[in-house]
C-alpha positions in Angstrom: 8.7 39.3 7.6 7.8 35.9 6.2 4.2 34.8 6.3 3.3 32.8 9.4 0.6 30.4 10.5 -0.7 29.2 13.9 0.8 25.9 14.8 -2.1 23.3 14.0 -1.8 21.1 16.9 -3.1 23.1 19.8 -0.1 25.2 20.8 -1.6 28.4 19.9 1.1 30.8 21.2 3.8 29.6 18.6 4.2 30.7 15.1 5.9 28.6 12.3 7.4 30.0 9.2 5.8 28.6 6.1 7.3 30.6 3.3 8.9 28.6 0.4 12.7 28.2 0.8 15.2 29.9 -1.7 17.8 27.7 -3.3 20.2 28.6 -0.5 17.8 27.5 2.2 19.2 24.4 3.9 16.9 21.4 3.9 17.3 19.4 7.2 15.1 16.7 6.1 17.2 15.9 3.1 20.3 16.0 5.3 18.8 13.4 7.6 18.0 11.3 4.5 21.6 11.6 3.4 22.9 10.6 6.8 20.6 7.6 7.0 21.5 6.5 3.3 25.2 6.8 4.3 24.9 4.9 7.5 26.0 7.7 9.6 22.8 8.1 11.6 20.0 5.8 11.4 17.0 8.2 11.2 14.9 5.5 10.0 15.5 3.2 12.9 12.2 4.2 14.6 9.0 4.8 12.7 5.4 4.0 12.3 6.1 0.4 11.8 3.4 -1.0 14.0 0.5 -2.6 12.2 -3.0 -1.4 12.5 -4.1 -5.1 12.6 -2.2 -8.3 13.5 -5.3 -10.4 14.4 -7.0 -12.3 11.5 -3.8 -12.7 9.6 -2.2 -15.8 8.0 0.8 -15.5 10.3 -1.3 -15.8 13.5 -3.5 -18.7 12.0 -2.7 -22.1 13.2 -6.1 -23.7 12.3 -6.7 -26.8 10.5 -8.3 -25.4 7.5 -6.9 -21.9 7.2 -9.7 -20.0 8.7 -7.7 -16.9 9.9 -10.4 -14.6 10.8 -12.0 -17.2 13.0 -8.9 -18.6 14.6 -7.7 -15.2 15.9 -10.6 -12.9 16.0 -10.9 -9.2 17.2 -12.3 -10.3 20.5 -9.1 -12.4 21.2 -6.7 -9.4 20.3 -6.7 -7.7 23.7 -6.1 -11.0 25.6 -3.8 -13.1 23.4 -0.2 -12.5 22.7 0.8 -12.3 19.0 3.3 -14.5 17.7 4.9 -12.7 14.8 4.3 -8.9 15.1 2.1 -6.5 17.2 -0.7 -3.9 16.3 -1.9 -0.6 17.9 -3.3 2.9 17.1 -1.0 5.8 16.0 1.9 3.3 16.9 5.5 3.6 16.5 8.3 1.0 17.1 11.9 0.2 16.2 12.8 -1.4 13.0 13.2 -4.9 14.7 10.0 -4.2 16.7 11.9 -4.8 20.1 9.5 -2.2 21.7 6.1 -0.9 20.6 4.4 2.4 21.5 0.6 3.1 20.9 -2.3 5.0 22.0 -5.2 3.5 24.0 -8.4 5.4 24.8 -11.6 4.9 26.9 -14.7 7.1 26.7 -16.2 5.7 30.0 -18.8 3.8 28.1 -17.2 1.2 25.9 -17.0 -2.3 26.9 -13.3 -2.5 26.2 -10.4 -0.1 25.7 -10.0 1.3 22.2 -6.5 -0.1 21.7 -6.9 -1.1 18.1 -9.3 -0.4 15.1 -12.3 -2.6 14.7 -13.6 -4.2 11.6 -15.3 -7.2 10.1 -13.5 -10.3 8.7 -14.2 -11.8 5.2 -17.1 -13.7 6.5 -18.6 -10.8 8.5 -18.6 -8.0 5.9 -21.1 -8.2 3.1 -18.3 -7.1 0.6 -15.4 -8.7 2.5 -13.1 -7.3 5.1 -14.1 -4.0 6.2 -12.8 -1.7 8.9 -15.3 0.4 11.1 -13.2 3.1 12.4 -12.1 6.6 10.9 -8.6 7.6 11.2 -6.2 9.5 8.9 -2.4 9.9 8.3 -2.1 13.7 8.0 1.6 14.2 7.6 5.1 12.4 7.6 8.6 13.1 6.6 10.5 10.2 5.0 12.7 9.8 8.0 9.6 10.2 10.3 11.2 13.2 12.0 7.8 14.7 11.9 4.4 12.8 11.9 0.8 13.6 12.6 -2.1 11.0 13.0 -5.8 11.8 13.5 -8.7 9.8 14.9 -12.3 10.5 15.5 -13.6 8.6 18.6 -17.3 8.5 19.5 -18.3 9.7 22.9 -21.2 7.2 23.2 -20.6 3.5 23.5 -18.9 2.0 20.4 -21.6 0.1 18.5 -19.7 -3.2 18.0 -22.7 -5.6 18.2 -24.7 -3.4 16.0 -22.1 -3.2 13.3 -21.7 -7.0 13.4 -25.5 -7.6 13.4 -26.6 -5.2 10.6 -23.8 -6.2 8.3 -24.5 -9.9 8.7 -28.1 -9.2 7.6 -26.8 -7.4 4.4 -26.1 -9.2 1.2 -23.8 -8.4 -1.7 -26.4 -6.2 -3.4 -26.6 -4.1 -0.3 -24.2 -1.2 0.7 -22.0 -1.7 3.8 -23.2 -0.6 7.1 -20.6 1.9 8.3 -19.9 3.5 11.7 -21.4 6.9 10.4 -24.6 5.2 9.4 -25.3 4.4 13.2 -25.8 8.1 14.0 -23.1 7.9 16.5 -21.5 11.1 15.3 -24.7 13.1 15.1 -24.4 16.6 17.1 -20.6 16.3 17.0 -20.4 14.0 20.0 -17.0 12.8 19.4 -13.3 13.2 20.4 -10.9 14.5 17.8 -7.6 12.9 18.8 -4.3 14.1 17.1 -1.0 12.7 17.7 2.1 14.6 16.8 5.6 13.0 16.6 8.8 15.0 16.4 12.4 13.4 16.6 15.0 15.2 18.5 17.4 12.4 17.4 17.0 9.0 15.9 15.9 7.5 19.0 14.3 10.3 20.8 10.7 11.2 20.2 8.6 14.1 21.4 5.0 13.2 21.4 2.0 15.7 21.7 -1.3 14.1 22.1 -4.3 16.6 21.7 -7.7 15.5 22.5 -10.7 18.0 21.5 -14.2 17.6 22.7 -16.3 18.4 19.8 -19.5 17.9 21.6 -21.7 20.4 23.4 -21.5 18.8 26.9 -18.5 18.4 29.2 -16.9 15.0 28.8 -14.1 12.7 30.4 -11.7 10.8 28.3 -9.2 8.2 29.6 -6.0 8.6 27.7 -3.3 5.6 28.0 -0.1 6.1 26.1 1.1 2.5 26.1 4.5 1.0 26.0 5.3 -2.7 25.6 7.9 -5.2 24.4 7.0 -7.7 21.6 6.5 -11.1 23.0 9.7 -13.2 22.0 9.9 -15.3 25.0 6.7 -17.4 25.2 7.5 -19.9 22.1 10.0 -22.1 23.6 12.7 -21.2 21.0 16.3 -22.1 22.1 17.9 -19.2 23.9 14.8 -17.3 23.5 13.2 -17.3 27.0 14.8 -14.1 28.3 12.3 -11.6 29.3 12.7 -7.7 29.3 11.3 -5.6 32.0 9.2 -2.4 32.3 8.9 -0.5 35.6 6.6 2.4 36.5 7.1 5.2 38.8 5.4 8.6 38.9 4.9 9.8 35.3 7.4 7.5 33.8 7.9 3.9 32.4 11.4 2.6 32.2 12.3 -0.3 30.0 15.3 -2.6 30.2 16.3 -4.8 27.3 19.6 -6.7 26.8 19.8 -5.6 23.2 18.0 -2.3 23.1 19.2 -1.0 26.4 17.3 1.5 28.5 14.1 3.0 27.3 12.2 5.9 28.9 8.8 7.0 28.4 7.9 10.0 30.4 4.7 12.3 30.4 3.9 15.5 31.9 1.2 15.9 34.5 0.3 13.2 37.0 -0.7 10.1 35.4 -1.0 6.8 37.1 1.5 4.1 35.8 -0.3 0.8 35.0 1.7 -2.5 34.4 0.9 -6.0 33.2 2.5 -8.6 31.0 2.4 -8.9 27.3 1.3 -12.6 27.7 -1.9 -14.5 26.8 -4.8 -14.6 29.2 -5.3 -18.3 28.8 -7.9 -18.4 31.5 -10.2 -16.0 29.8 -9.8 -17.5 26.3 -9.7 -21.3 27.1 -10.1 -21.8 30.8 -6.5 -22.8 31.4 -3.6 -21.4 33.5 -1.4 -18.8 31.9 2.3 -17.7 32.2 1.4 -14.4 34.1 -0.9 -13.5 36.8 -1.1 -10.0 35.1 -1.7 -10.9 31.4 -2.0 -8.7 28.3 -5.6 -7.6 29.1 -4.9 -6.7 32.6 -4.8 -2.8 32.0 -8.0 -3.1 29.9 -9.8 -4.9 32.8 -8.5 -2.6 35.4 -9.6 0.7 33.7 -13.0 -0.7 32.4 -14.0 -2.8 35.3 -11.8 -1.8 38.2 -10.4 -5.2 38.5 -7.0 -6.1 40.3 -5.5 -7.0 37.1 -2.4 -4.9 37.1 0.8 -5.6 38.9 0.9 -3.8 42.3 4.5 -3.8 42.1 4.4 -1.8 38.9 6.6 -4.2 36.8 5.8 -6.1 33.7 6.3 -6.1 29.9 3.4 -3.8 29.1 2.7 -0.5 30.6 0.6 2.6 30.4 0.5 6.0 31.8 -3.2 6.5 32.7 -4.5 10.0 32.2 -8.1 11.1 33.1 -8.9 14.2 31.2 -12.0 16.3 32.0 -12.5 18.5 28.9 -15.2 21.2 28.7 -17.6 21.3 25.7 -15.7 22.6 22.8 -12.4 22.5 24.6 -9.3 20.5 24.4 -6.5 19.1 26.5 -3.0 18.0 25.7 -0.5 15.5 27.0 3.4 15.8 26.4 5.3 12.7 26.4 9.0 11.8 25.5 10.1 8.3 24.4 13.8 8.1 24.5 16.5 5.4 24.5 18.5 6.7 27.3 21.4 4.2 27.6 22.8 1.2 25.7 22.8 -2.1 27.6 23.3 -2.9 30.5 22.2 0.6 31.6 21.7 0.1 35.2 21.5 3.8 36.3 18.1 5.6 36.4 17.5 7.8 33.4 17.5 11.6 33.9 14.2 13.7 33.7 12.9 14.2 30.2 12.7 17.7 28.8 9.1 18.3 28.4 9.4 22.1 28.4 11.2 24.5 26.1 13.4 21.8 24.6 10.3 19.9 23.7 8.7 22.8 22.0 11.8 23.6 20.1 12.0 20.1 18.6 8.2 20.0 17.8 8.2 23.4 16.2 11.4 23.0 14.2 10.5 19.7 12.8 7.1 20.8 11.5 8.7 23.8 9.9 11.4 21.5 8.4 8.7 19.2 7.0 7.1 22.3 5.4 10.4 23.1 3.7 10.9 19.6 2.7 7.5 19.3 0.9 7.7 22.8 -0.5 10.7 21.4 -2.5 8.7 18.3 -3.5 5.1 19.7 -4.5 5.4 22.1 -7.4 4.4 25.9 -6.7 1.8 25.4 -9.7 -0.1 22.9 -7.8 -3.3 24.3 -6.1 -3.6 24.4 -2.3 -6.1 21.6 -2.4 -3.8 19.5 -4.7 -0.8 20.2 -2.4 -3.0 18.9 0.5 -3.9 15.8 -1.4 -0.4 15.1 -2.4 1.0 15.6 1.1 -1.5 13.3 2.8 -1.1 10.7 -0.1 2.7 10.6 0.7 2.0 10.5 4.5 -0.3 7.7 4.1 2.3 5.8 2.1 5.0 6.5 4.8 2.7 5.5 7.7 2.0 2.3 5.8 5.6 0.9 6.3 5.2 -2.0 8.8 7.5 -4.2 10.5 6.7 -7.7 9.0 7.9 -10.9 10.7 7.1 -14.3 9.2 9.4 -17.4 9.3 7.3 -19.8 7.1 9.3 -22.9 8.0 8.8 -22.2 11.8 5.1 -21.4 11.1 4.6 -24.6 9.3 6.4 -26.8 12.0 5.2 -24.9 15.0 7.0 -23.6 18.1 8.5 -25.9 20.7 6.4 -24.3 23.4 3.1 -24.4 21.5 0.7 -27.0 20.3 1.8 -28.5 17.0 -0.1 -27.2 13.9 -2.2 -29.6 12.2 -0.4 -32.1 9.9 -2.3 -30.8 6.9 -0.7 -27.4 6.9 2.6 -29.1 5.7 0.7 -29.5 2.3 -1.5 -26.5 2.5 -1.3 -22.8 2.3 2.3 -21.5 1.5 4.0 -24.9 2.3 6.1 -24.6 -0.9 7.6 -21.3 0.6 9.3 -22.8 3.5 12.5 -20.8 2.5 10.9 -17.5 3.4 11.9 -15.7 6.5 10.8 -12.1 6.7 12.1 -9.8 9.4 11.9 -6.5 7.5 10.1 -3.1 7.4 7.9 -3.3 4.3 5.4 -0.9 2.5 2.0 -2.3 2.9 -1.0 -2.0 0.8 -3.3 -1.0 3.7 -2.2 -1.0 7.4 -5.5 -2.6 8.5 -7.3 -4.4 5.6 -4.1 -5.7 3.9 -1.3 -5.7 6.6 0.8 -7.7 4.6 3.0 -6.9 1.4 1.6 -7.6 -2.0 4.2 -7.8 -4.7 2.7 -5.6 -7.5 1.2 -3.3 -5.0 4.7 -2.8 -3.7 6.1 -1.9 -7.0 3.6 0.9 -7.5 4.3 2.2 -3.9 7.9 2.5 -4.7 7.3 4.9 -7.7 5.7 7.5 -5.3 8.0 6.7 -2.4 10.9 7.5 -4.7 9.7 11.1 -5.0 10.6 11.6 -1.4 12.9 8.7 -0.4 14.6 7.0 -3.2 17.0 5.1 -0.9 14.1 3.4 0.7 12.2 2.8 -2.6 15.3 1.0 -4.0 15.7 -1.0 -0.9 12.2 -2.2 -1.0 12.5 -3.2 -4.7 15.7 -5.2 -4.0 14.1 -6.7 -0.8 11.5 -9.1 -2.7 14.3 -10.2 -5.0 16.6 -11.4 -2.1 17.1 -15.0 -1.6 14.9 -15.1 1.7 11.9 -13.9 -0.5 12.4 -15.0 -4.1 11.6 -18.6 -4.5 14.5 -20.9 -5.6 12.7 -21.3 -8.8 12.5 -17.6 -9.4 9.0 -16.8 -8.6 8.4 -13.5 -6.6 6.1 -14.0 -3.6 2.6 -12.6 -4.2 0.9 -12.0 -0.8 0.6 -13.7 2.6 -2.7 -15.5 1.8 -1.1 -17.3 -1.2 2.6 -16.6 -1.8 2.3 -18.8 -4.9 -0.2 -16.8 -6.6 0.8 -14.7 -9.5 1.0 -11.0 -9.5 1.8 -9.0 -12.7 5.5 -8.6 -13.4 5.9 -4.8 -12.8 9.1 -5.0 -10.9 11.3 -4.2 -13.8 9.0 -1.3 -14.8 9.0 0.1 -11.2 12.8 -0.3 -10.9 13.2 1.8 -14.1 10.8 4.5 -12.8 12.7 4.8 -9.5 16.1 4.8 -11.3 14.8 7.7 -13.4 13.2 9.6 -10.6 16.5 9.2 -8.6 18.5 11.0 -11.4 19.3 8.0 -13.5 22.7 7.5 -11.9 22.5 4.5 -9.6 23.7 1.9 -12.0 24.7 -0.5 -9.3 21.0 -0.7 -8.1 19.7 -1.3 -11.7 22.3 -4.1 -12.1 21.4 -5.7 -8.9 17.7 -5.5 -9.8 18.3 -7.0 -13.3 20.4 -9.8 -12.2 17.5 -11.3 -10.0 14.8 -10.3 -12.5 16.5 -12.5 -15.1 15.7 -15.5 -12.8 12.1 -14.3 -12.5 11.6 -13.8 -16.2 12.9 -17.2 -16.8 10.5 -18.5 -14.3 7.5 -16.9 -16.2 8.7 -18.4 -19.5 9.2 -21.8 -18.1 5.9 -21.8 -15.9 3.4 -19.6 -17.6 3.7 -20.5 -21.3 2.5 -23.9 -21.2 2.2 -24.2 -25.0 5.8 -22.6 -25.7 4.1 -20.3 -28.2 5.1 -17.1 -26.5 1.5 -16.3 -25.2 1.2 -16.5 -21.6 -1.3 -17.5 -18.8 -0.6 -16.4 -15.2 -4.0 -16.7 -13.6 -5.9 -13.7 -12.0 -2.8 -11.5 -12.3 -4.2 -9.3 -9.5 -7.3 -8.4 -11.5 -9.5 -10.6 -9.3 -13.0 -11.2 -10.9 -12.3 -9.3 -14.3 -13.1 -12.5 -16.3 -16.3 -14.6 -16.5 -14.7 -17.3 -14.2 -11.9 -17.3 -11.8 -8.7 -17.2 -13.8 -6.6 -18.6 -10.9 -8.7 -21.8 -10.4 -9.2 -24.9 -12.6 -10.9 -24.0 -15.9 -14.4 -25.1 -16.5 -13.3 -27.3 -19.4 -10.0 -28.9 -20.3 -7.7 -26.5 -21.9 -5.4 -23.5 -21.4 -6.5 -19.8 -20.9 -4.1 -17.7 -22.9 -4.3 -14.2 -21.5 -3.9 -11.0 -23.3 -2.9 -9.2 -20.0 -0.4 -12.0 -19.3 1.1 -11.8 -22.7 1.0 -8.0 -22.5 2.7 -7.9 -19.1 5.4 -10.3 -20.5 6.0 -8.1 -23.6 6.2 -5.0 -21.3 8.6 -7.0 -19.0 10.9 -8.0 -22.0 11.0 -4.2 -23.1 11.8 -3.2 -19.5 14.7 -5.6 -19.3 15.9 -4.4 -22.8 15.7 -0.7 -21.5 17.8 -1.8 -18.4 20.4 -3.6 -20.6 20.7 -0.7 -22.8 21.4 1.7 -19.9 23.9 -0.7 -18.2 25.5 -1.5 -21.6 26.8 2.0 -21.7 29.0 1.4 -18.7 29.5 -2.4 -19.2 29.6 -3.9 -22.7 28.6 -7.4 -21.2 25.1 -6.2 -21.2 24.8 -5.8 -25.0 24.1 -9.5 -25.5 21.2 -9.2 -22.9 19.9 -6.3 -24.8 19.7 -8.2 -28.0 18.2 -11.1 -26.2 15.4 -9.2 -24.9 14.7 -7.3 -28.2 14.3 -10.6 -29.8 12.1 -12.1 -27.0 9.9 -9.0 -27.1 9.4 -9.6 -30.8 8.5 -13.1 -30.4 5.9 -12.3 -27.6 4.3 -9.3 -29.4 4.0 -11.2 -32.7 2.5 -14.3 -31.0 -0.3 -12.2 -29.7 -1.6 -11.7 -33.2 -0.6 -15.1 -34.6 -2.4 -16.9 -31.7 -5.6 -14.8 -32.2 -5.6 -12.5 -29.1 -6.1 -9.4 -31.2 -9.6 -9.3 -32.8 -9.1 -7.0 -35.8 -12.9 -6.6 -36.3 -13.3 -5.5 -32.7 -10.1 -3.7 -32.5 -9.3 -5.3 -29.2 -7.3 -7.8 -27.4 -9.1 -10.6 -25.7 -8.4 -13.7 -23.6 -8.6 -17.0 -25.7 -9.5 -20.3 -24.1 -7.7 -23.0 -26.1 -9.5 -26.2 -25.6 -8.0 -29.8 -25.5 -9.2 -30.5 -29.0 -7.5 -27.4 -30.3 -10.6 -25.2 -30.8 -10.3 -21.6 -29.7 -12.9 -19.7 -27.7 -12.2 -16.1 -27.6 -13.7 -14.5 -24.4 -14.9 -11.3 -25.8 -15.0 -9.2 -22.6 -13.9 -5.7 -23.2 -11.9 -4.9 -20.0 -8.6 -3.5 -19.0 -7.1 -6.9 -19.8 -7.4 -5.9 -23.5 -5.9 -2.4 -22.9 -2.8 -3.5 -20.9 -0.8 -4.5 -24.2 -0.6 -0.7 -24.8 1.8 -0.7 -21.9 4.4 -2.8 -23.7 6.2 0.1 -25.6 9.6 1.6 -25.6 11.8 3.6 -28.2 15.2 2.8 -29.5 16.9 6.1 -30.5 19.7 6.9 -32.9 22.0 7.5 -30.0 21.3 4.1 -28.6 22.0 2.3 -32.1 25.0 4.2 -32.5 26.5 3.4 -29.0 25.2 -0.3 -29.3 25.9 -1.1 -32.9 25.2 -4.9 -32.1 21.6 -4.1 -31.3 21.1 -2.1 -34.5 22.5 -5.0 -36.6 20.2 -7.4 -34.9 17.1 -5.2 -35.5 18.2 -4.8 -39.3 18.7 -8.5 -39.5 15.1 -9.1 -38.0 13.5 -6.7 -40.5 15.4 -8.3 -43.4 15.0 -12.0 -42.5 11.8 -12.0 -40.3 9.5 -9.4 -42.0 6.6 -10.7 -40.0 7.9 -9.0 -37.0 7.9 -5.6 -38.8 4.5 -4.6 -37.2 6.1 -4.6 -33.6 9.6 -3.4 -34.4 9.3 -1.7 -37.9 7.9 1.9 -37.1 10.2 4.6 -37.3 10.5 8.4 -37.6 12.6 11.4 -36.8 12.8 12.3 -33.1 12.8 15.8 -31.6 16.6 15.8 -32.1 16.1 15.3 -35.9 17.5 11.7 -35.7 15.8 8.5 -36.5 14.2 6.5 -33.8 12.3 3.1 -33.7 9.1 2.2 -31.9 8.9 -1.2 -30.3 5.4 -1.8 -29.3 3.1 -4.7 -28.8 0.4 -2.4 -30.4 1.4 -1.2 -33.9 0.8 2.4 -35.1 -2.4 1.4 -36.8 -3.7 -0.6 -33.9 -2.9 2.1 -31.4 -5.4 4.5 -33.1 -8.1 1.9 -33.2 -7.6 0.6 -29.7 -7.4 4.2 -28.3 -10.8 4.8 -29.9 -12.2 2.1 -27.6 -10.2 3.3 -24.6 -11.4 6.9 -24.9 -15.1 6.2 -25.5 -17.3 7.7 -22.8 -19.8 4.9 -23.6 -17.0 2.3 -22.8 -13.9 3.1 -20.7 -13.6 6.8 -20.3 -15.3 8.2 -17.3 -15.4 11.7 -15.8 -12.9 10.4 -13.2 -10.5 8.2 -15.3 -10.6 4.9 -17.0 -12.9 2.2 -16.1 -11.7 -1.4 -15.8 -14.7 -2.8 -17.9 -16.3 -1.3 -20.8 -19.7 0.5 -20.0 -21.0 -1.3 -23.0 -21.5 -4.4 -20.9 -24.1 -2.7 -18.7 -26.7 -3.4 -21.5 -24.9 -6.2 -23.1 -23.2 -8.5 -20.5 -20.8 -11.0 -22.0 -22.0 -14.5 -21.6 -20.4 -17.9 -22.5 -21.4 -21.6 -21.9 -18.5 -23.9 -21.0 -18.9 -27.4 -19.6 -22.6 -27.0 -19.3 -22.2 -24.0 -17.3 -23.1 -20.5 -18.1 -20.6 -17.8 -17.2 -21.2 -14.0 -17.6 -19.6 -10.6 -17.0 -21.7 -7.4 -16.7 -20.6 -3.9 -16.0 -20.6 -3.4 -12.1 -19.4 0.3 -11.3 -19.3 -0.3 -7.5 -18.8 -3.3 -5.2 -18.8 -6.8 -6.7 -22.1 -8.6 -6.6 -20.6 -12.0 -6.8 -18.2 -14.0 -4.5 -15.8 -14.6 -7.4 -12.3 -14.6 -6.0 -13.6 -13.8 -2.5 -15.5 -10.7 -3.6 -13.3 -8.2 -1.6 -12.7 -6.2 -4.7 -14.2 -5.6 -8.2 -12.6 -5.1 -11.5 -15.8 -5.2 -13.5 -16.2 -1.6 -14.0 -14.6 0.6 -11.2 -11.7 2.9 -11.6 -8.3 1.6 -10.3 -5.3 3.8 -9.9 -2.5 1.6 -10.9 -3.9 0.4 -14.3 -4.9 4.1 -15.0 -1.3 5.1 -14.1 0.3 2.5 -16.3 -1.8 3.5 -19.4 -1.1 7.2 -18.9 2.5 6.4 -18.7 2.2 4.5 -22.0 0.5 7.3 -23.6 3.5 9.4 -22.8 5.8 6.9 -24.3 3.8 6.9 -27.5 3.8 10.7 -27.5 7.5 10.7 -27.1 7.7 8.9 -30.5 4.9 10.3 -32.4 5.1 13.8 -31.0 2.2 16.3 -32.0 1.8 14.4 -35.5 -0.5 11.9 -33.9 -3.7 13.2 -32.7 -6.8 11.3 -31.9 -10.4 12.2 -30.9 -10.8 12.8 -27.3 -13.3 11.8 -26.3 -14.1 9.5 -29.2 -16.8 10.8 -31.4 -16.4 14.3 -30.0 -14.8 15.7 -33.1 -12.1 17.2 -31.1 -8.5 15.9 -31.7 -5.7 16.1 -29.1 -2.1 14.9 -28.9 -1.3 11.9 -26.8 0.4 14.1 -24.2 -2.7 16.3 -23.9 -4.7 13.3 -23.4 -2.4 11.8 -20.7 -2.6 15.3 -19.1 -6.4 15.3 -19.0 -6.7 11.8 -17.8 -4.3 12.7 -14.9 -6.5 15.7 -14.1 -9.5 13.4 -14.1 -8.0 11.1 -11.7 -6.7 13.9 -9.4 -10.3 15.3 -9.5 -11.4 12.2 -7.5 -9.8 13.8 -4.4 -10.1 17.5 -4.8 -13.0 19.7 -4.2 -15.3 20.4 -7.1 -17.2 23.7 -7.8 -19.7 22.7 -5.1 -16.9 21.9 -2.5 -17.4 18.3 -2.7 -14.8 15.6 -3.0 -16.0 12.9 -5.4 -14.4 10.1 -3.2 -16.8 10.7 -0.3 -19.9 10.3 -2.5 -23.1 10.9 -0.5 -21.5 10.8 2.9 -22.5 14.4 4.1 -20.4 14.4 7.0 -17.1 13.9 5.0 -18.4 16.3 2.4 -19.4 19.4 4.4 -18.3 19.3 8.0 -15.2 21.5 8.5 -13.7 19.0 10.9 -13.8 16.2 8.4 -13.8 17.4 4.7 -10.2 18.0 4.4 -9.0 14.8 6.0 -8.3 12.7 3.0 -8.7 8.8 2.6 -7.2 7.2 -0.3 -9.6 4.2 -1.2 -8.8 1.1 -2.9 -10.8 1.8 -6.1 -13.5 4.1 -7.2 -17.1 3.9 -8.5 -16.9 3.8 -12.3 -19.6 6.5 -12.9 -19.6 8.9 -9.9 -16.0 8.4 -8.4 -17.1 7.5 -4.9 -14.3 5.6 -2.9 -14.7 1.9 -2.5 -12.9 -1.1 -0.9 -10.2 -0.7 1.6 -10.9 2.8 2.9 -7.4 3.6 4.1 -5.9 2.0 1.3 -3.3 4.7 0.4 -0.7 2.1 -1.0 -0.9 2.4 -4.8 -3.7 4.9 -4.7 -1.0 7.3 -3.5 0.1 7.4 -7.1 -2.3 10.4 -7.3 0.6 12.3 -5.6 2.9 11.4 -8.5 0.3 12.6 -11.0 0.0 15.9 -9.2 3.8 16.3 -9.2 4.0 15.4 -12.9 1.0 17.4 -14.1 2.0 20.6 -12.2 5.8 20.4 -12.5 
C-alpha cells in the first residue's frame, strides 16, 4: 500500500495518497494546463486575482498633488467604492473581475470587520509602506485547481491606533513596530484561519474554511464569506449604468449578471444572508447623500454595531453569509461553501442545491492529491523535505500574486462623467505621457499588498520561475507588456504605476530566452513575437539613454533605488551626464540577448541572420566603450559610474556596489555549430578581429568546447578582468556573505565613499538592513542587503562563463582562502547560500525570521514561509515587503536547478 498522510485541513477521516508518481501515472493538472493553453477549457478563468490592497494606489488617486495614501486611506476602504479594481482577503474573482469573493472576519472586539489587511502608507511607516498583518500562501497549482491560504487573526482587539502611533514616533534609525511586538499573540490567543479552494470545473469552486481556536479559552468568531460585483455602474460611462443583482435566501446568495450569467454561493449550516450595495457611503465620508440606502459598509455596521444598514429585502450588489461560530479552547470548526456559475445569461430559473456532501469531499481530496502529483514532477527528489516546502510555498506565493489589473490612463487623466473632474494639473503630472495605456488584464504582481501593481523588471524575473510550472502563462506575461496598449509608441516599456516613465533594467529579452529554454526551446513563434517588439525597445534605449552617442548609457535609478551617492533618477547636482556601469552593462547584455534570439531564429528563417550580425556589432561597440570611456578602473579592478561634467572633466564615483558587478552578466558563447550554420556571422567576426583589433578583448577569446570544437566568448568582462573582478565579488570583506552576495561592498562600512559636487557633500556607506536615508523614498535599500534578482543574474553569468572555460578556470573561493573552485562549483555554493536563507539551520532556525522567536520556534508558525523583498547583508533576516514573493520566488528556481 502507498504511504498516506492525514488531510491537513481538518478533514481527519480522509487519507490522501502522497507517493511519487511513476512515468505512467497520469497528471491531471498538466492535462488542465494543456486544455487551457489550447482554448478547450479555460481553467485559468477563475483564480486568486483579487488584490490584497486597492486603497492608497495611484489608480484610485484623484488628488491635486498625487498624495495617493492620503486621498484614499485604509479608513475609507470599507465605505468607498473602488473605481478600478477591488481587494479582499483570500480572495478570488474571474479574469475580468465581474464578481469577487473574499473572507471577512470579526472577533467580537475589533472596531471594524477584518475585510482587508491593515498597514501603513509611505508617510506612516518609518521605513515606507508596511503591512501589519500575517498571512501566507501555502499552496496553489498553476490552474488554481487547488489553493490554500492561511491567516492568523488576533482574538483581542486589533491594535490599529497603537500601530499607527508607535510607528509615527520611530525614525529611520529605528526598527519597525510590528503586530507581533504588541504582544497580541502572547499565550496563543489567536485564530488560525485556513481557506482551501478546489475546482470541480473551471467555474465551480469548492471552498473549505477552517477556523482553529489556538487559545486556552472558549471563543466566538464571526465568519462572513462575502460575494460582490465590482462597481462598474457608478461612473457615468455611456451604456455603463446597468446594475447586477444579488439576492439572499437561506444559506445561499444568488447573483445575476447580464454577461456572467447566474452565480451561486451556497454554504452548509444555517448562516444569515446579509445584503447591501457596493456603493460609496458618501454620508459617512463627506456628509453627502449617496446612491444607495445600504452602501458598501452596511454589513460592517450591522455586524459590529447592530445598525439597520443591511437591506431587509435581502437584495443588493454585495452579500455575505454570516456565520457565528462558538469554538472551544484548542478546537476548530469548519464551513463548507460552493461558488458556482450555474447558468449562462439570462438565467431566470433558481439554481439547484449545491453538493456540499460526498461530491464536495471527492473534489477537495482529489485536487489535493493531484497537486501533490504535479509538484512531485516539478521538485526534484534530491531536494530535502524543507527545500521542497520552501519551493512549493514560493511558487504558491507567485501564483497567488496574479492580480486583475485595470487602469485606463486616458480615462483616469480626464475623469469620469459621473464624478468630479480631476485637477487640471494632472494632465501634465504623473503618467500624463502614458495616455495610450489601457490595462484590463491578469498580471503577476511584485507583492499583492505593498506593490499591488506590476513592475516591468520584477515581472521578467517572475516569469522565469512561473515557467517552471506554467510556461504558457509566463510567455503571455512577457508578451503582454510589449503589446501596443502597454508599450509606449516611442518603444519604452512601462516601469510601474507610480511613474510609468521611470526606467527599469532591460531584462525582458533575458527572461524571454530563459522561458523559451525552460519550455523546451521549441516555441519559435513566441521568441519571434517577443523579439520584434524588443527591437523597438532597444532602439528607444539607444536613442534616449545614450545622450553622448558614445555607446555608454545612463538610465537613471534602474531599479536600484539608493545605490548611488545621489538619486540617479533626479537632476544631477552639477551640470553633466551620469554614465552608468550598470546601464552600460545592461545594454551590453541586452544586445547579446537579442543576438542569441536572432541566432536561434535564423536556423528557421534566414532573414534573422542580418539581425544577428547587427547585434554582434552593437555589443562590441558597447562593451569596448565601457573601457574607452573610463567605466573600468584597472587599478581597482572594478566598474564605476562616471560623472561627465559640462566642461568635459570626468569624476569617477568609486562606490563598489552591484552596479560594478552587473557587467559580468553581459556574456554569451558562439559555438562552432553556430558559426557553421550562420557563416555570415562568422565572417563578420573575423572581419572585426582583422580590421578592428581594438575589439579583441570583448570578442577575441576562444577555446575548444566540450565537443572538441572551437567556441568564442563574447563578454563585456574579458578573461583577464573576469578573474580580477571575481576576486572582489567573492571576498567576504566585500560582497560575499554567508547568505549570498551583498549589493554594496562591506568595505564601505569603515570607509564610506564621499564626493563633493556643487558645494554639497554626498556619501554612501554600508547599510546591511533598512535604509537610513529617504533617498528615492526610502522604501528599499541597495546599500548592503542581499537581493535575489541580482544574485540570480550573477549566478547565471557564472554558469555561462563555466560553459566556456570548463574546469580549466578555477578561482579562489572565498578570496584569500587558498581554496580554488570551478565557476560551476561557485555558482552551486552561492545558490546554496541563498537557499539557506529560508531553510532551517542546525538549530532549527530560518535566517529570514531573524530574532522573531514566534516565527522561529512556534510549531504553528515556523513552517509558514514568507518571501521578503530583500535580506540583511550580514545575518540574512528578511526585510522590506514581507509578502514580496515576486522575484524572491527565484529561490524555487535555484532549488530546482541545484537539486536536479
